[in-house]
MDAnalysis code that builds the backbone (N, CA, C; Angstrom):
import MDAnalysis as mda
import numpy as np

u = mda.Universe.empty(522, n_residues=174, atom_resindex=np.repeat(np.arange(174), 3), trajectory=True)
u.add_TopologyAttr("name", ["N", "CA", "C"] * 174)
u.add_TopologyAttr("resid", np.arange(1, 175))
u.add_TopologyAttr("resname", ["MET", "SER", "ASP", "VAL", "ALA", "VAL", "ASP", "HIS", "ARG", "ASP", "ASP", "GLU", "ARG", "TYR", "GLU", "SER", "GLN", "GLY", "TYR", "SER", "ALA", "PRO", "GLY", "GLU", "ALA", "ALA", "GLY", "GLU", "ARG", "GLY", "PHE", "PHE", "ASP", "ILE", "TYR", "LYS", "PRO", "GLY", "GLN", "GLY", "PHE", "TYR", "THR", "ARG", "VAL", "TRP", "SER", "GLY", "ILE", "ALA", "PHE", "GLY", "ALA", "MET", "ALA", "CYS", "TRP", "PHE", "ALA", "TYR", "PHE", "LEU", "PHE", "GLU", "LYS", "PHE", "SER", "ILE", "LEU", "GLY", "ASN", "HIS", "ALA", "THR", "ALA", "ARG", "TYR", "ILE", "GLN", "PHE", "GLY", "VAL", "ALA", "THR", "ALA", "ALA", "ILE", "VAL", "GLY", "LEU", "GLY", "LEU", "LEU", "GLY", "TYR", "TRP", "MET", "LEU", "ALA", "LEU", "ASN", "ARG", "LYS", "ILE", "CYS", "ASP", "PHE", "MET", "ILE", "ALA", "THR", "GLU", "SER", "GLU", "MET", "LYS", "LYS", "VAL", "HIS", "TRP", "THR", "SER", "ARG", "ARG", "GLU", "ILE", "ILE", "GLY", "SER", "THR", "LYS", "VAL", "VAL", "ILE", "PHE", "VAL", "MET", "ILE", "ALA", "LEU", "SER", "LEU", "LEU", "LEU", "PHE", "VAL", "VAL", "ASP", "MET", "LEU", "PHE", "LEU", "ALA", "ALA", "PHE", "SER", "ALA", "ALA", "GLY", "VAL", "LEU", "LYS", "GLY", "GLY", "GLY", "VAL", "MET", "GLU", "ALA", "LEU", "LYS", "GLY", "LEU", "PHE"])
u.atoms.positions = np.array([
    [-24.434, -1.872, 0.974],
    [-23.702, -2.818, 0.172],
    [-24.688, -3.505, -0.763],
    [-24.241, -4.015, -1.869],
    [-25.162, -4.623, -2.816],
    [-25.658, -5.963, -2.286],
    [-26.712, -6.466, -2.919],
    [-27.308, -7.709, -2.471],
    [-26.389, -8.899, -2.718],
    [-25.400, -8.771, -3.593],
    [-24.492, -9.873, -3.879],
    [-23.649, -10.198, -2.654],
    [-23.288, -9.177, -1.892],
    [-22.391, -9.375, -0.761],
    [-23.072, -10.093, 0.404],
    [-24.379, -9.992, 0.524],
    [-25.047, -10.579, 1.679],
    [-25.981, -11.717, 1.298],
    [-26.216, -11.932, 0.040],
    [-27.147, -12.952, -0.396],
    [-26.420, -14.287, -0.509],
    [-27.042, -15.350, -0.042],
    [-26.423, -16.667, -0.092],
    [-27.174, -17.583, -1.056],
    [-27.732, -17.013, -2.134],
    [-28.458, -17.811, -3.112],
    [-27.534, -18.745, -3.865],
    [-26.246, -18.456, -3.870],
    [-25.316, -19.278, -4.624],
    [-24.875, -20.508, -3.836],
    [-25.421, -20.735, -2.630],
    [-25.033, -21.894, -1.840],
    [-25.374, -23.193, -2.560],
    [-26.490, -23.218, -3.333],
    [-26.837, -24.424, -4.075],
    [-25.770, -24.723, -5.125],
    [-25.317, -23.677, -5.815],
    [-24.276, -23.869, -6.827],
    [-22.971, -24.292, -6.158],
    [-22.705, -23.746, -5.007],
    [-21.507, -24.079, -4.235],
    [-21.541, -25.557, -3.857],
    [-22.723, -26.038, -3.413],
    [-22.857, -27.440, -3.042],
    [-22.830, -28.341, -4.265],
    [-23.354, -27.863, -5.411],
    [-23.375, -28.695, -6.611],
    [-21.986, -28.897, -7.193],
    [-21.023, -28.066, -6.818],
    [-19.655, -28.227, -7.297],
    [-18.862, -29.191, -6.425],
    [-19.512, -29.806, -5.456],
    [-18.824, -30.768, -4.609],
    [-18.332, -30.189, -3.307],
    [-18.602, -28.944, -3.048],
    [-18.200, -28.306, -1.801],
    [-19.387, -28.296, -0.859],
    [-19.092, -28.292, 0.404],
    [-20.182, -28.101, 1.354],
    [-20.388, -26.605, 1.524],
    [-21.620, -26.229, 1.767],
    [-21.910, -24.803, 1.923],
    [-21.185, -24.276, 3.144],
    [-20.602, -23.105, 3.038],
    [-19.868, -22.567, 4.181],
    [-20.804, -22.265, 5.338],
    [-20.404, -22.679, 6.526],
    [-21.220, -22.468, 7.708],
    [-21.021, -21.082, 8.278],
    [-21.761, -20.798, 9.311],
    [-21.657, -19.489, 9.943],
    [-20.370, -19.374, 10.748],
    [-19.936, -20.462, 11.348],
    [-18.713, -20.420, 12.148],
    [-17.528, -20.810, 11.281],
    [-16.389, -20.200, 11.542],
    [-15.204, -20.468, 10.734],
    [-14.717, -21.895, 10.929],
    [-15.029, -22.538, 12.042],
    [-14.568, -23.887, 12.307],
    [-15.242, -24.926, 11.432],
    [-16.339, -24.612, 10.779],
    [-17.048, -25.570, 9.950],
    [-16.442, -25.711, 8.564],
    [-15.568, -24.809, 8.178],
    [-14.907, -24.889, 6.874],
    [-13.477, -25.333, 7.083],
    [-12.938, -26.032, 6.077],
    [-11.538, -26.411, 6.126],
    [-10.658, -25.259, 5.679],
    [-9.352, -25.402, 5.935],
    [-8.419, -24.329, 5.585],
    [-8.317, -24.147, 4.076],
    [-8.482, -25.229, 3.316],
    [-8.327, -25.141, 1.872],
    [-9.653, -24.966, 1.141],
    [-10.767, -24.820, 1.866],
    [-12.063, -24.558, 1.242],
    [-12.193, -23.063, 0.990],
    [-12.108, -22.686, -0.272],
    [-12.194, -21.274, -0.640],
    [-13.650, -20.832, -0.537],
    [-13.862, -19.696, 0.051],
    [-15.204, -19.152, 0.220],
    [-15.720, -18.658, -1.125],
    [-16.845, -19.198, -1.576],
    [-17.461, -18.853, -2.860],
    [-16.419, -18.859, -3.979],
    [-15.916, -20.045, -4.339],
    [-14.755, -20.128, -5.231],
    [-14.977, -19.610, -6.645],
    [-16.179, -19.641, -7.161],
    [-16.386, -19.215, -8.540],
    [-16.653, -17.733, -8.708],
    [-16.729, -17.003, -7.622],
    [-17.127, -15.600, -7.709],
    [-15.962, -14.685, -7.352],
    [-15.923, -13.534, -7.980],
    [-14.886, -12.552, -7.691],
    [-13.501, -13.030, -8.065],
    [-13.413, -13.872, -9.089],
    [-12.147, -14.519, -9.435],
    [-11.066, -13.513, -9.802],
    [-11.352, -12.651, -10.775],
    [-10.314, -11.730, -11.251],
    [-9.924, -10.709, -10.187],
    [-10.878, -10.253, -9.414],
    [-10.561, -9.306, -8.344],
    [-9.654, -9.956, -7.315],
    [-9.938, -11.200, -6.970],
    [-9.100, -11.903, -6.001],
    [-7.713, -12.198, -6.568],
    [-7.664, -12.640, -7.822],
    [-6.366, -12.987, -8.420],
    [-5.465, -11.764, -8.512],
    [-5.982, -10.663, -9.040],
    [-5.136, -9.474, -9.197],
    [-4.792, -8.846, -7.854],
    [-5.698, -8.935, -6.892],
    [-5.361, -8.464, -5.545],
    [-4.278, -9.346, -4.941],
    [-4.357, -10.641, -5.192],
    [-3.334, -11.561, -4.700],
    [-1.984, -11.318, -5.345],
    [-1.976, -11.018, -6.644],
    [-0.713, -10.718, -7.327],
    [-0.091, -9.450, -6.753],
    [-0.903, -8.427, -6.560],
    [-0.383, -7.178, -5.986],
    [0.106, -7.400, -4.558],
    [-0.654, -8.148, -3.771],
    [-0.250, -8.427, -2.393],
    [1.031, -9.250, -2.372],
    [1.143, -10.225, -3.276],
    [2.356, -11.042, -3.354],
    [3.574, -10.234, -3.752],
    [3.394, -9.296, -4.686],
    [4.514, -8.439, -5.089],
    [4.977, -7.575, -3.920],
    [4.019, -7.032, -3.167],
    [4.402, -6.221, -2.002],
    [5.051, -7.080, -0.921],
    [4.595, -8.321, -0.758],
    [5.202, -9.216, 0.231],
    [6.637, -9.549, -0.163],
    [6.869, -9.806, -1.447],
    [8.237, -10.083, -1.911],
    [9.126, -8.857, -1.743],
    [8.599, -7.688, -2.046],
    [9.382, -6.468, -1.851],
    [9.722, -6.288, -0.376],
    [8.773, -6.540, 0.503],
    [9.016, -6.395, 1.936],
    [10.061, -7.401, 2.413],
    [10.002, -8.637, 1.895],
    [11.000, -9.640, 2.270],
    [12.387, -9.223, 1.792],
    [12.474, -8.676, 0.594],
    [13.761, -8.186, 0.093],
    [14.265, -7.021, 0.943],
    [13.357, -6.135, 1.323],
    [13.708, -5.014, 2.194],
    [14.282, -5.519, 3.518],
    [13.613, -6.509, 4.125],
    [14.119, -7.073, 5.376],
    [15.463, -7.756, 5.175],
    [15.614, -8.474, 4.062],
    [16.880, -9.146, 3.765],
    [18.012, -8.134, 3.684],
    [17.769, -7.023, 3.012],
    [18.796, -5.983, 2.898],
    [19.077, -5.328, 4.247],
    [18.052, -5.076, 5.036],
    [18.247, -4.431, 6.335],
    [19.003, -5.335, 7.308],
    [18.805, -6.645, 7.203],
    [19.504, -7.565, 8.090],
    [20.931, -7.848, 7.625],
    [21.371, -7.221, 6.553],
    [22.768, -7.366, 6.130],
    [23.702, -6.652, 7.095],
    [23.148, -5.836, 7.978],
    [23.954, -5.141, 8.982],
    [24.581, -6.134, 9.967],
    [24.033, -7.352, 10.027],
    [24.561, -8.358, 10.946],
    [25.945, -8.853, 10.545],
    [26.320, -8.647, 9.316],
    [27.636, -9.086, 8.860],
    [27.522, -10.065, 7.714],
    [28.649, -10.723, 7.416],
    [28.693, -11.615, 6.264],
    [29.028, -13.042, 6.672],
    [29.009, -13.366, 7.948],
    [29.325, -14.723, 8.370],
    [28.101, -15.624, 8.191],
    [28.290, -16.921, 8.353],
    [27.248, -17.903, 8.030],
    [25.989, -17.708, 8.871],
    [26.139, -17.441, 10.147],
    [24.967, -17.276, 11.008],
    [24.130, -16.072, 10.580],
    [24.797, -15.009, 10.183],
    [24.069, -13.819, 9.729],
    [23.283, -14.120, 8.458],
    [23.880, -14.904, 7.563],
    [23.166, -15.275, 6.331],
    [21.931, -16.115, 6.651],
    [22.071, -17.054, 7.595],
    [20.917, -17.857, 7.992],
    [19.809, -16.973, 8.561],
    [20.190, -15.994, 9.348],
    [19.194, -15.080, 9.917],
    [18.539, -14.262, 8.809],
    [19.340, -13.760, 7.860],
    [18.784, -12.979, 6.745],
    [17.768, -13.795, 5.960],
    [18.177, -15.003, 5.545],
    [17.273, -15.833, 4.755],
    [16.075, -16.291, 5.577],
    [16.292, -16.563, 6.854],
    [15.189, -16.993, 7.713],
    [14.140, -15.913, 7.897],
    [14.592, -14.692, 8.123],
    [13.650, -13.583, 8.308],
    [12.890, -13.312, 7.009],
    [13.606, -13.306, 5.880],
    [12.942, -13.057, 4.592],
    [11.943, -14.167, 4.269],
    [12.334, -15.420, 4.516],
    [11.432, -16.542, 4.255],
    [10.219, -16.496, 5.181],
    [10.450, -16.192, 6.448],
    [9.329, -16.090, 7.392],
    [8.372, -14.973, 6.987],
    [8.914, -13.872, 6.481],
    [8.055, -12.767, 6.032],
    [7.203, -13.202, 4.846],
    [7.809, -13.895, 3.882],
    [7.048, -14.340, 2.706],
    [5.981, -15.351, 3.109],
    [6.354, -16.325, 3.948],
    [5.381, -17.338, 4.370],
    [4.257, -16.699, 5.192],
    [4.622, -15.852, 6.138],
    [3.607, -15.207, 6.977],
    [2.669, -14.319, 6.183],
    [3.233, -13.498, 5.312],
    [2.382, -12.623, 4.498],
    [1.594, -13.420, 3.461],
    [2.166, -14.520, 2.969],
    [1.427, -15.381, 2.045],
    [0.210, -15.998, 2.708],
    [0.384, -16.485, 3.936],
    [-0.754, -17.041, 4.676],
    [-1.788, -15.968, 4.992],
    [-1.314, -14.782, 5.348],
    [-2.238, -13.672, 5.602],
    [-3.024, -13.325, 4.333],
    [-2.333, -13.264, 3.196],
    [-3.006, -12.973, 1.929],
    [-4.020, -14.042, 1.562],
    [-3.649, -15.324, 1.765],
    [-4.582, -16.411, 1.483],
    [-5.809, -16.312, 2.386],
    [-5.579, -16.033, 3.660],
    [-6.704, -15.904, 4.580],
    [-7.620, -14.763, 4.157],
    [-7.019, -13.630, 3.771],
    [-7.836, -12.469, 3.401],
    [-8.604, -12.711, 2.107],
    [-7.948, -13.283, 1.093],
    [-8.554, -13.367, -0.234],
    [-9.329, -14.657, -0.485],
    [-9.175, -15.663, 0.382],
    [-9.865, -16.922, 0.133],
    [-10.759, -17.370, 1.280],
    [-10.483, -16.939, 2.494],
    [-11.224, -17.461, 3.638],
    [-12.081, -16.434, 4.363],
    [-11.673, -15.198, 4.421],
    [-12.385, -14.177, 5.182],
    [-13.683, -13.803, 4.473],
    [-14.797, -14.021, 5.147],
    [-16.110, -13.792, 4.523],
    [-16.331, -12.336, 4.142],
    [-15.989, -11.406, 5.022],
    [-16.252, -9.990, 4.747],
    [-15.431, -9.504, 3.554],
    [-14.158, -9.834, 3.545],
    [-13.300, -9.374, 2.451],
    [-13.711, -10.035, 1.145],
    [-14.007, -11.338, 1.190],
    [-14.419, -12.039, -0.033],
    [-15.736, -11.488, -0.572],
    [-16.682, -11.229, 0.308],
    [-17.945, -10.644, -0.144],
    [-17.724, -9.265, -0.749],
    [-16.814, -8.494, -0.173],
    [-16.488, -7.184, -0.736],
    [-15.862, -7.333, -2.125],
    [-14.947, -8.289, -2.286],
    [-14.317, -8.521, -3.597],
    [-15.354, -8.961, -4.629],
    [-16.259, -9.828, -4.220],
    [-17.305, -10.299, -5.129],
    [-18.208, -9.145, -5.533],
    [-18.611, -8.325, -4.570],
    [-19.465, -7.171, -4.871],
    [-18.735, -6.175, -5.764],
    [-17.445, -5.985, -5.527],
    [-16.659, -5.066, -6.352],
    [-16.612, -5.544, -7.791],
    [-16.347, -6.841, -7.984],
    [-16.283, -7.351, -9.352],
    [-17.635, -7.272, -10.045],
    [-18.714, -7.534, -9.315],
    [-20.034, -7.442, -9.948],
    [-20.364, -5.998, -10.321],
    [-19.940, -5.031, -9.510],
    [-20.161, -3.621, -9.855],
    [-19.307, -3.207, -11.050],
    [-18.093, -3.736, -11.144],
    [-17.218, -3.409, -12.274],
    [-17.810, -3.927, -13.590],
    [-18.530, -5.043, -13.520],
    [-19.150, -5.582, -14.729],
    [-20.305, -4.705, -15.205],
    [-20.891, -3.929, -14.299],
    [-22.019, -3.071, -14.659],
    [-21.585, -1.760, -15.304],
    [-20.320, -1.401, -15.161],
    [-19.829, -0.117, -15.657],
    [-19.787, -0.137, -17.181],
    [-20.207, 0.963, -17.797],
    [-20.107, 1.111, -19.252],
    [-18.738, 1.700, -19.569],
    [-17.870, 0.881, -20.141],
    [-16.518, 1.322, -20.457],
    [-16.507, 1.982, -21.824],
    [-15.655, 2.985, -21.990],
    [-15.574, 3.684, -23.271],
    [-14.940, 2.785, -24.317],
    [-15.222, 3.129, -25.576],
    [-14.691, 2.321, -26.669],
    [-13.219, 2.651, -26.900],
    [-12.565, 1.779, -27.640],
    [-11.150, 1.972, -27.956],
    [-10.949, 3.259, -28.752],
    [-11.874, 3.552, -29.642],
    [-11.765, 4.757, -30.477],
    [-11.802, 6.030, -29.621],
    [-12.711, 6.066, -28.632],
    [-12.793, 7.231, -27.747],
    [-11.528, 7.385, -26.911],
    [-10.984, 6.278, -26.437],
    [-9.763, 6.337, -25.628],
    [-8.600, 6.858, -26.454],
    [-8.468, 6.392, -27.697],
    [-7.380, 6.860, -28.562],
    [-7.542, 8.346, -28.855],
    [-8.766, 8.793, -29.130],
    [-9.004, 10.214, -29.382],
    [-8.672, 11.075, -28.174],
    [-9.092, 10.631, -27.001],
    [-8.792, 11.383, -25.775],
    [-7.293, 11.415, -25.504],
    [-6.619, 10.313, -25.775],
    [-5.172, 10.261, -25.567],
    [-4.454, 11.224, -26.496],
    [-4.899, 11.311, -27.739],
    [-4.285, 12.254, -28.684],
    [-4.458, 13.692, -28.204],
    [-5.638, 14.016, -27.702],
    [-5.888, 15.371, -27.197],
    [-4.969, 15.675, -26.017],
    [-4.838, 14.737, -25.095],
    [-3.989, 14.951, -23.921],
    [-2.534, 15.133, -24.338],
    [-2.046, 14.305, -25.250],
    [-0.654, 14.424, -25.699],
    [-0.429, 15.764, -26.386],
    [-1.354, 16.177, -27.249],
    [-1.208, 17.462, -27.936],
    [-1.179, 18.622, -26.939],
    [-2.090, 18.606, -25.972],
    [-2.144, 19.687, -24.980],
    [-0.863, 19.713, -24.149],
    [-0.349, 18.554, -23.775],
    [0.886, 18.513, -22.981],
    [2.070, 19.064, -23.770],
    [2.184, 18.717, -25.044],
    [3.284, 19.235, -25.869],
    [3.136, 20.741, -26.054],
    [1.917, 21.207, -26.331],
    [1.697, 22.645, -26.517],
    [2.017, 23.420, -25.239],
    [1.582, 22.921, -24.095],
    [1.873, 23.605, -22.831],
    [3.363, 23.602, -22.517],
    [4.045, 22.498, -22.801],
    [5.485, 22.467, -22.520],
    [6.235, 23.442, -23.418],
    [5.841, 23.545, -24.685],
    [6.481, 24.522, -25.575],
    [6.181, 25.950, -25.127],
    [4.946, 26.224, -24.740],
    [4.586, 27.550, -24.251],
    [5.387, 27.917, -22.998],
    [5.493, 26.982, -22.063],
    [6.263, 27.246, -20.851],
    [7.747, 27.432, -21.150],
    [8.277, 26.701, -22.133],
    [9.679, 26.877, -22.514],
    [9.911, 28.280, -23.068],
    [9.004, 28.737, -23.947],
    [9.148, 30.074, -24.535],
    [9.038, 31.145, -23.451],
    [8.067, 31.030, -22.554],
    [7.913, 32.007, -21.476],
    [9.145, 31.993, -20.568],
    [9.677, 30.824, -20.281],
    [10.877, 30.726, -19.450],
    [12.066, 31.402, -20.125],
    [12.210, 31.226, -21.432],
    [13.307, 31.870, -22.152],
    [13.133, 33.391, -22.171],
    [11.877, 33.865, -22.280],
    [11.632, 35.305, -22.234],
    [11.998, 35.882, -20.865],
    [11.612, 35.199, -19.797],
    [12.006, 35.652, -18.461],
    [13.522, 35.615, -18.289],
    [14.162, 34.586, -18.822],
    [15.617, 34.488, -18.730],
    [16.279, 35.652, -19.451],
    [15.778, 35.978, -20.645],
    [16.346, 37.101, -21.404],
    [16.099, 38.423, -20.681],
    [14.888, 38.602, -20.138],
    [14.568, 39.856, -19.448],
    [15.414, 40.023, -18.187],
    [15.560, 38.984, -17.401],
    [16.354, 39.093, -16.171],
    [17.841, 39.215, -16.461],
    [18.301, 38.590, -17.547],
    [19.711, 38.753, -17.922],
    [19.971, 40.180, -18.394],
    [19.044, 40.751, -19.170],
    [19.211, 42.122, -19.661],
    [19.138, 43.128, -18.508],
    [18.343, 42.832, -17.495],
    [18.213, 43.739, -16.353],
    [19.381, 43.601, -15.381],
    [20.218, 42.600, -15.575],
    [21.373, 42.407, -14.709],
    [21.079, 41.611, -13.454],
    [19.893, 41.035, -13.363],
    [19.552, 40.213, -12.199],
    [20.319, 38.897, -12.253],
    [20.404, 38.311, -13.443],
    [21.159, 37.073, -13.629],
    [22.532, 37.419, -14.167],
    [23.557, 36.969, -13.514],
    [24.927, 37.256, -13.920],
    [25.469, 36.103, -14.754],
    [26.369, 36.393, -15.644],
    [27.027, 35.382, -16.454],
    [26.242, 35.070, -17.706],
    [26.941, 34.495, -18.672],
    [26.307, 34.170, -19.950],
    [25.397, 32.966, -19.820],
    [25.962, 31.863, -19.418],
    [25.204, 30.646, -19.188],
    [24.341, 30.225, -20.354],
    [23.093, 30.078, -20.097],
    [22.139, 29.570, -21.076],
    [21.933, 30.565, -22.210],
    [21.936, 31.855, -21.904],
    [21.700, 32.864, -22.950],
    [22.804, 32.838, -24.001],
    [24.055, 32.678, -23.585],
    [25.158, 32.611, -24.548],
    [25.023, 31.373, -25.412],
    [24.604, 30.284, -24.816],
    [24.412, 29.060, -25.584],
    [23.267, 29.223, -26.576],
    [22.194, 29.911, -26.181],
    [21.068, 30.128, -27.087],
    [21.437, 31.078, -28.220],
    [22.276, 32.099, -27.938],
    [22.696, 33.023, -28.993],
    [23.518, 32.288, -30.041],
    [24.268, 31.290, -29.602],
    [25.053, 30.501, -30.544],
    [24.183, 29.651, -31.455],
    [23.010, 29.270, -30.980],
    [22.107, 28.461, -31.799],
    [21.397, 29.290, -32.859],
    [21.084, 30.536, -32.555],
    [20.313, 31.359, -33.476],
    [21.249, 32.257, -34.172],
])
């Protein structure tokens, strides 16, 4: 793993922002004290958004599955209660993973620092590559269409395929 994940040189900066340096034991930090708050920001935020979207989808899934209980008031309370409990539980789990867990946070910080080191291609190169891919896909689809029509004509002429179908429609076009 990179030195960013295991190095605690940023503890001075952490303390200078008004936070106490995180201790070795989890009991020394408060629940709302984010571990290394200034680092790995975008990785944590986008991971949290993705995790939140999956948590909401899971809560909706549970809400729909619990509709089997019926449509009376008690069933609705159970549906909403289960969905709400899923969102709250998964939200707390996500917060713990992305803000409090040292191993996961160090991994996110190391990931973001490695992403900053990558040399990304320019916009011009991406547009050129995209044009090549689109052209190749269109050319291959046209080639496959022509080959498919040739096989269709050959099998229809040989009597393997019965009925007019597509061939009659194509004869009408040409």
